[in-house]
Every structure is written in structure tokens, then in C-alpha cells.
DOLUMKOL-618256 format. One record per residue: residue in one letter; x, y, z of N, C-alpha, C, O in turn. Coordinates in nm, 2 decimals, m for minus. Atoms other than C-alpha are relative to their C-alpha. Layout:
! DOLUMKOL-618256
lumba code->a; npx->X; npy->Y; npz->Z; capx->X; capy->Y; capz->Z; cpx->X; cpy->Y; cpz->Z; opx->X; opy->Y; opz->Z .
...
This chain:
! DOLUMKOL-618256
lumba code->m; npx->m0.02; npy->m0.14; npz->0.02; capx->m3.31; capy->m7.48; capz->3.92; cpx->0.07; cpy->0.02; cpz->m0.14; opx->0.16; opy->m0.05; opz->m0.18 .
lumba code->d; npx->m0.06; npy->m0.04; npz->0.13; capx->m3.22; capy->m7.31; capz->3.59; cpx->0.14; cpy->0.03; cpz->0.02; opx->0.18; opy->0.09; opz->0.12 .
lumba code->i; npx->m0.14; npy->m0.02; npz->m0.02; capx->m2.85; capy->m7.30; capz->3.54; cpx->0.04; cpy->0.15; cpz->0.01; opx->0.13; opy->0.19; opz->0.08 .
lumba code->r; npx->m0.03; npy->m0.15; npz->0.00; capx->m2.86; capy->m6.92; capz->3.48; cpx->m0.04; cpy->0.05; cpz->0.14; opx->0.03; opy->0.14; opz->0.19 .
lumba code->a; npx->0.03; npy->m0.04; npz->m0.14; capx->m3.03; capy->m6.88; capz->3.82; cpx->0.11; cpy->m0.03; cpz->0.09; opx->0.15; opy->0.04; opz->0.18 .
lumba code->q; npx->m0.11; npy->0.04; npz->m0.08; capx->m2.76; capy->m7.08; capz->3.98; cpx->0.12; cpy->0.09; cpz->m0.02; opx->0.19; opy->0.12; opz->0.08 .
lumba code->q; npx->m0.12; npy->m0.08; npz->0.03; capx->m2.49; capy->m6.88; capz->3.81; cpx->m0.02; cpy->0.14; cpz->0.05; opx->0.07; opy->0.20; opz->0.11 .
lumba code->a; npx->0.03; npy->m0.13; npz->m0.06; capx->m2.66; capy->m6.55; capz->3.91; cpx->0.02; cpy->0.00; cpz->0.15; opx->0.07; opy->0.09; opz->0.21 .
lumba code->r; npx->m0.02; npy->0.02; npz->m0.14; capx->m2.66; capy->m6.68; capz->4.27; cpx->0.15; cpy->0.00; cpz->0.03; opx->0.19; opy->0.07; opz->0.13 .
lumba code->e; npx->m0.14; npy->0.01; npz->m0.02; capx->m2.29; capy->m6.76; capz->4.25; cpx->0.07; cpy->0.14; cpz->m0.02; opx->0.15; opy->0.18; opz->0.06 .
lumba code->h; npx->m0.05; npy->m0.13; npz->0.02; capx->m2.21; capy->m6.42; capz->4.11; cpx->m0.04; cpy->0.10; cpz->0.11; opx->0.04; opy->0.18; opz->0.15 .
lumba code->h; npx->0.05; npy->m0.08; npz->m0.11; capx->m2.42; capy->m6.25; capz->4.37; cpx->0.08; cpy->m0.02; cpz->0.13; opx->0.12; opy->0.07; opz->0.20 .
lumba code->q; npx->m0.08; npy->0.03; npz->m0.12; capx->m2.23; capy->m6.43; capz->4.65; cpx->0.14; cpy->0.04; cpz->m0.02; opx->0.20; opy->0.08; opz->0.08 .
lumba code->a; npx->m0.14; npy->m0.03; npz->0.02; capx->m1.89; capy->m6.36; capz->4.49; cpx->0.02; cpy->0.15; cpz->m0.01; opx->0.14; opy->0.19; opz->m0.01 .
lumba code->a; npx->m0.01; npy->m0.14; npz->0.02; capx->m1.96; capy->m5.99; capz->4.45; cpx->0.07; cpy->0.07; cpz->0.11; opx->0.11; opy->0.19; opz->0.09 .
lumba code->g; npx->m0.07; npy->m0.07; npz->m0.11; capx->m1.79; capy->m5.91; capz->4.78; cpx->0.15; cpy->m0.02; cpz->0.00; opx->0.21; opy->0.02; opz->0.10 .
lumba code->i; npx->m0.14; npy->0.03; npz->0.00; capx->m1.44; capy->m6.01; capz->4.68; cpx->0.09; cpy->0.12; cpz->m0.01; opx->0.16; opy->0.15; opz->0.09 .
lumba code->s; npx->m0.07; npy->m0.12; npz->0.02; capx->m1.28; capy->m5.70; capz->4.54; cpx->m0.08; cpy->0.09; cpz->m0.09; opx->m0.17; opy->0.05; opz->m0.16 .
lumba code->k; npx->0.08; npy->m0.09; npz->0.08; capx->m1.41; capy->m5.39; capz->4.37; cpx->0.00; cpy->m0.03; cpz->m0.15; opx->m0.11; opy->m0.03; opz->m0.21 .
lumba code->q; npx->m0.01; npy->0.04; npz->0.14; capx->m1.29; capy->m5.49; capz->4.03; cpx->m0.08; cpy->m0.13; cpz->m0.03; opx->m0.16; opy->m0.14; opz->m0.12 .
lumba code->q; npx->0.06; npy->0.13; npz->0.02; capx->m1.40; capy->m5.85; capz->4.06; cpx->m0.15; cpy->0.02; cpz->0.03; opx->m0.24; opy->m0.05; opz->m0.03 .
lumba code->a; npx->0.15; npy->m0.02; npz->m0.04; capx->m1.73; capy->m5.73; capz->4.23; cpx->m0.07; cpy->0.06; cpz->m0.12; opx->m0.18; opy->0.01; opz->m0.15 .
lumba code->a; npx->0.07; npy->m0.07; npz->0.11; capx->m1.81; capy->m5.51; capz->3.93; cpx->m0.03; cpy->m0.11; cpz->m0.11; opx->m0.13; opy->m0.10; opz->m0.17 .
lumba code->q; npx->0.02; npy->0.11; npz->0.10; capx->m1.76; capy->m5.81; capz->3.70; cpx->m0.11; cpy->m0.10; cpz->0.04; opx->m0.19; opy->m0.13; opz->m0.05 .
lumba code->h; npx->0.10; npy->0.10; npz->m0.05; capx->m1.97; capy->m6.04; capz->3.91; cpx->m0.14; cpy->0.07; cpz->0.00; opx->m0.24; opy->0.00; opz->m0.04 .
lumba code->v; npx->0.13; npy->m0.07; npz->0.00; capx->m2.25; capy->m5.78; capz->3.95; cpx->m0.05; cpy->0.02; cpz->m0.15; opx->m0.17; opy->m0.01; opz->m0.17 .
lumba code->a; npx->0.04; npy->m0.01; npz->0.14; capx->m2.25; capy->m5.72; capz->3.57; cpx->m0.05; cpy->m0.13; cpz->m0.05; opx->m0.16; opy->m0.14; opz->m0.12 .
lumba code->a; npx->0.05; npy->0.14; npz->0.04; capx->m2.28; capy->m6.10; capz->3.51; cpx->m0.13; cpy->m0.03; cpz->0.06; opx->m0.22; opy->m0.09; opz->m0.01 .
lumba code->r; npx->0.13; npy->0.03; npz->m0.07; capx->m2.55; capy->m6.14; capz->3.77; cpx->m0.11; cpy->0.08; cpz->m0.06; opx->m0.22; opy->0.02; opz->m0.09 .
lumba code->n; npx->0.11; npy->m0.08; npz->0.05; capx->m2.75; capy->m5.85; capz->3.63; cpx->m0.04; cpy->m0.05; cpz->m0.14; opx->m0.16; opy->m0.06; opz->m0.18 .
lumba code->r; npx->0.03; npy->0.05; npz->0.14; capx->m2.72; capy->m5.99; capz->3.27; cpx->m0.08; cpy->m0.13; cpz->0.01; opx->m0.18; opy->m0.14; opz->m0.06 .
lumba code->l; npx->0.07; npy->0.12; npz->m0.01; capx->m2.83; capy->m6.33; capz->3.38; cpx->m0.14; cpy->0.02; cpz->0.05; opx->m0.24; opy->m0.05; opz->0.01 .
lumba code->i; npx->0.13; npy->m0.03; npz->m0.05; capx->m3.12; capy->m6.19; capz->3.58; cpx->m0.09; cpy->0.05; cpz->m0.12; opx->m0.21; opy->0.01; opz->m0.13 .
lumba code->r; npx->0.08; npy->m0.06; npz->0.12; capx->m3.24; capy->m5.99; capz->3.27; cpx->m0.03; cpy->m0.11; cpz->m0.10; opx->m0.14; opy->m0.11; opz->m0.15 .
lumba code->q; npx->0.02; npy->0.11; npz->0.09; capx->m3.20; capy->m6.30; capz->3.05; cpx->m0.11; cpy->m0.09; cpz->0.05; opx->m0.21; opy->m0.12; opz->m0.03 .
lumba code->l; npx->0.10; npy->0.08; npz->m0.05; capx->m3.41; capy->m6.51; capz->3.28; cpx->m0.14; cpy->0.06; cpz->m0.01; opx->m0.23; opy->0.00; opz->m0.05 .
lumba code->r; npx->0.13; npy->m0.07; npz->0.00; capx->m3.68; capy->m6.25; capz->3.31; cpx->m0.06; cpy->0.01; cpz->m0.14; opx->m0.18; opy->0.00; opz->m0.16 .
lumba code->a; npx->0.04; npy->m0.01; npz->0.14; capx->m3.69; capy->m6.19; capz->2.94; cpx->m0.05; cpy->m0.13; cpz->m0.06; opx->m0.14; opy->m0.13; opz->m0.15 .
lumba code->t; npx->0.03; npy->0.13; npz->0.05; capx->m3.70; capy->m6.56; capz->2.86; cpx->m0.14; cpy->m0.05; cpz->0.04; opx->m0.21; opy->m0.10; opz->m0.04 .
lumba code->d; npx->0.13; npy->0.06; npz->m0.05; capx->m4.00; capy->m6.65; capz->3.08; cpx->m0.04; cpy->0.08; cpz->0.12; opx->m0.03; opy->0.04; opz->0.24 .
lumba code->p; npx->0.04; npy->m0.09; npz->m0.11; capx->m4.15; capy->m6.36; capz->3.28; cpx->m0.11; cpy->m0.07; cpz->0.09; opx->m0.12; opy->m0.03; opz->0.21 .
lumba code->d; npx->0.10; npy->0.07; npz->m0.08; capx->m4.43; capy->m6.59; capz->3.40; cpx->0.06; cpy->m0.09; cpz->0.11; opx->0.02; opy->m0.09; opz->0.22 .
lumba code->r; npx->m0.07; npy->0.09; npz->m0.09; capx->m4.19; capy->m6.83; capz->3.56; cpx->0.09; cpy->0.08; cpz->0.09; opx->0.10; opy->0.06; opz->0.22 .
lumba code->w; npx->m0.10; npy->m0.08; npz->m0.08; capx->m3.93; capy->m6.57; capz->3.67; cpx->m0.05; cpy->0.13; cpz->0.04; opx->m0.01; opy->0.24; opz->m0.01 .
lumba code->t; npx->0.05; npy->m0.12; npz->m0.06; capx->m4.13; capy->m6.33; capz->3.87; cpx->0.11; cpy->0.06; cpz->0.09; opx->0.21; opy->m0.01; opz->0.11 .
lumba code->y; npx->m0.10; npy->m0.06; npz->m0.09; capx->m3.94; capy->m6.09; capz->4.10; cpx->0.03; cpy->m0.08; cpz->0.12; opx->0.14; opy->m0.11; opz->0.15 .
lumba code->p; npx->m0.03; npy->0.09; npz->m0.11; capx->m3.99; capy->m6.31; capz->4.40; cpx->0.07; cpy->m0.13; cpz->m0.03; opx->0.15; opy->m0.17; opz->0.04 .
lumba code->a; npx->m0.07; npy->0.12; npz->0.04; capx->m3.89; capy->m6.62; capz->4.21; cpx->0.15; cpy->0.02; cpz->m0.03; opx->0.23; opy->m0.06; opz->0.01 .
lumba code->l; npx->m0.14; npy->m0.03; npz->0.02; capx->m3.57; capy->m6.46; capz->4.09; cpx->0.07; cpy->0.03; cpz->0.13; opx->0.18; opy->m0.01; opz->0.14 .
lumba code->a; npx->m0.06; npy->m0.04; npz->m0.12; capx->m3.50; capy->m6.32; capz->4.43; cpx->0.04; cpy->m0.13; cpz->0.08; opx->0.15; opy->m0.14; opz->0.14 .
lumba code->r; npx->m0.03; npy->0.12; npz->m0.07; capx->m3.53; capy->m6.67; capz->4.58; cpx->0.12; cpy->m0.08; cpz->m0.07; opx->0.20; opy->m0.13; opz->0.00 .
lumba code->a; npx->m0.11; npy->0.08; npz->0.07; capx->m3.31; capy->m6.83; capz->4.31; cpx->0.13; cpy->0.07; cpz->0.01; opx->0.23; opy->m0.01; opz->0.03 .
lumba code->v; npx->m0.13; npy->m0.07; npz->m0.01; capx->m3.04; capy->m6.56; capz->4.33; cpx->0.05; cpy->0.01; cpz->0.14; opx->0.17; opy->0.02; opz->0.17 .
lumba code->g; npx->m0.04; npy->m0.02; npz->m0.14; capx->m3.05; capy->m6.52; capz->4.71; cpx->0.01; cpy->0.15; cpz->0.03; opx->0.09; opy->0.19; opz->0.11 .
lumba code->c; npx->0.01; npy->m0.14; npz->m0.03; capx->m3.14; capy->m6.15; capz->4.72; cpx->m0.14; cpy->0.05; cpz->0.02; opx->m0.23; opy->m0.04; opz->0.04 .
lumba code->t; npx->0.13; npy->m0.05; npz->m0.02; capx->m3.44; capy->m5.93; capz->4.76; cpx->m0.07; cpy->0.03; cpz->m0.13; opx->m0.01; opy->0.05; opz->m0.23 .
lumba code->p; npx->0.07; npy->m0.04; npz->0.12; capx->m3.72; capy->m5.87; capz->4.51; cpx->0.02; cpy->0.14; cpz->m0.04; opx->0.01; opy->0.18; opz->m0.16 .
lumba code->e; npx->m0.02; npy->m0.14; npz->0.04; capx->m3.64; capy->m5.50; capz->4.53; cpx->0.13; cpy->0.01; cpz->m0.08; opx->0.14; opy->0.09; opz->m0.17 .
lumba code->l; npx->m0.12; npy->0.00; npz->0.08; capx->m3.29; capy->m5.57; capz->4.40; cpx->m0.03; cpy->m0.05; cpz->m0.14; opx->0.02; opy->0.01; opz->m0.24 .
lumba code->i; npx->0.04; npy->0.05; npz->0.13; capx->m3.44; capy->m5.78; capz->4.12; cpx->m0.07; cpy->0.11; cpz->m0.08; opx->m0.04; opy->0.13; opz->m0.20 .
lumba code->a; npx->0.08; npy->m0.11; npz->0.07; capx->m3.68; capy->m5.49; capz->4.03; cpx->0.10; cpy->0.11; cpz->m0.05; opx->0.09; opy->0.15; opz->m0.16 .
lumba code->a; npx->m0.10; npy->m0.10; npz->0.04; capx->m3.38; capy->m5.25; capz->4.02; cpx->0.08; cpy->m0.04; cpz->m0.12; opx->0.10; opy->0.03; opz->m0.21 .
lumba code->v; npx->m0.08; npy->0.06; npz->0.11; capx->m3.19; capy->m5.48; capz->3.79; cpx->m0.08; cpy->0.00; cpz->m0.13; opx->m0.04; opy->0.05; opz->m0.23 .
lumba code->v; npx->0.09; npy->0.02; npz->0.12; capx->m3.48; capy->m5.55; capz->3.56; cpx->m0.04; cpy->0.14; cpz->m0.06; opx->m0.05; opy->0.15; opz->m0.18 .
lumba code->q; npx->0.05; npy->m0.13; npz->0.05; capx->m3.59; capy->m5.19; capz->3.54; cpx->0.12; cpy->0.10; cpz->m0.04; opx->0.10; opy->0.21; opz->m0.07 .
lumba code->g; npx->m0.12; npy->m0.08; npz->0.04; capx->m3.23; capy->m5.07; capz->3.47; cpx->0.04; cpy->0.11; cpz->0.10; opx->0.11; opy->0.20; opz->0.05 .
lumba code->r; npx->m0.05; npy->m0.10; npz->m0.10; capx->m3.17; capy->m4.88; capz->3.79; cpx->0.13; cpy->m0.04; cpz->0.06; opx->0.18; opy->0.03; opz->0.15 .
lumba code->t; npx->m0.14; npy->0.04; npz->m0.04; capx->m2.84; capy->m5.07; capz->3.84; cpx->0.07; cpy->m0.03; cpz->m0.13; opx->0.01; opy->m0.04; opz->m0.24 .
lumba code->r; npx->m0.08; npy->0.03; npz->0.12; capx->m2.56; capy->m5.14; capz->3.60; cpx->m0.01; cpy->m0.14; cpz->m0.05; opx->0.05; opy->m0.18; opz->m0.15 .
């Protein structure tokens, strides 16, 4: 697994800690998701990113399309 995908998964899991820490983790997760998608969109499809991060393809779509911070 790409290290960025693993990091995005860790940030996604840690996002439930506290509101301030959650915001930092969510921002890091979103940044990493966007980087992965921009680097290799053929490899990092929404379903592939969702599996790697441990979330839904709908969340990935929202992140990539800028509907989340």
C-alpha cells in the first residue's frame, strides 16, 4: 500500500479524538487523498481510495470534488 494511503487511513481513524485534533486529522486526510488522486487517478479510483483509507467512495468523492474542507 502507498504510504500516503496508509497515512490517510490513520488520520481517518484518529479523527474521532477531539474537535481540534479531528480538524487537523481531517485536513491531513483530505490533503493526502487529493495528492494520491492527482498523482495517479487510474490507480487511485474512488473505490480504491475508499478501500485504502477505510471509508466510503462517497466520502472520497466529496473530498476530491472539494465538498469538504
